[in-house]
C-alpha positions as CSV (number, residue, x, y, z in Angstrom):
1,M,98.1,-17.2,73.5
2,K,98.8,-16.5,69.8
3,S,102.4,-16.7,68.3
4,S,103.9,-14.1,66.4
5,K,106.0,-16.8,64.0
6,N,107.4,-14.6,61.2
7,K,107.1,-11.4,62.8
8,K,110.4,-10.0,63.8
9,I,110.2,-7.7,66.3
10,K,113.1,-6.0,68.2
11,P,113.4,-5.2,72.3
12,C,112.3,-1.3,73.2
13,K,114.8,1.4,72.7
14,C,115.5,1.0,76.6
15,G,116.5,-2.6,76.1
16,S,113.0,-3.7,77.4
17,T,111.8,-7.1,76.1
18,E,108.1,-6.8,77.7
19,F,105.3,-5.0,76.9
20,I,101.7,-4.3,78.3
21,S,98.1,-3.7,76.4
22,Q,96.1,-0.6,76.6
23,P,93.5,-1.4,79.2
24,N,90.4,-2.8,77.5
25,R,87.9,-3.9,80.5
26,Y,86.1,-2.0,83.1
27,D,84.2,-3.3,86.1
28,I,80.9,-2.6,87.2
29,Y,80.0,-2.7,90.6
30,E,76.1,-2.6,92.0
31,I,74.8,-2.1,95.4
32,I,73.2,-5.2,97.2
33,E,71.8,-5.5,100.2
34,N,74.6,-2.6,101.2
35,E,77.4,-4.9,99.8
36,L,79.2,-3.4,96.6
37,V,79.3,-6.6,94.5
38,L,81.0,-7.1,90.8
39,I,78.3,-7.9,88.5
40,N,79.8,-7.6,85.0
41,S,83.6,-6.7,83.7
42,P,82.6,-5.9,79.7
43,F,85.5,-5.4,77.1
44,I,85.8,-2.4,75.1
45,E,85.9,-3.3,71.5
46,D,89.2,-0.6,70.3
47,E,92.2,-0.9,68.9
48,I,94.3,-2.8,70.5
49,K,97.8,-0.6,71.9
50,L,100.9,-2.0,73.5
51,Y,103.2,-0.3,75.5
52,C,106.8,-1.3,77.0
53,R,106.1,-1.9,80.4
54,Q,110.0,-0.3,81.6
55,C,109.4,2.7,79.7
56,S,105.7,3.3,78.7
57,E,106.7,4.2,74.9
58,E,103.9,3.0,72.4
59,L,104.7,0.0,70.2
60,K,103.8,1.0,66.9
61,N,102.0,-1.2,64.8
62,G,101.7,-3.4,68.1
63,A,98.1,-4.3,67.3
64,D,99.7,-6.4,63.8
65,L,101.9,-8.2,65.8
66,L,99.4,-10.0,67.9
């Protein structure tokens, strides 16, 4: 986990100090021998976005803080 030393951040307006990232991965399943099998979980190369875990407000410039 990267440290965000020297990058000051305050809690969300709602008071929460927890943030979640936008999902950037998806799972691919395939039917193999009549069973559903996970075959890959690629990452999407999009911009990282962070959201407040409590109220879902987007953290402005969140990717710059990582």
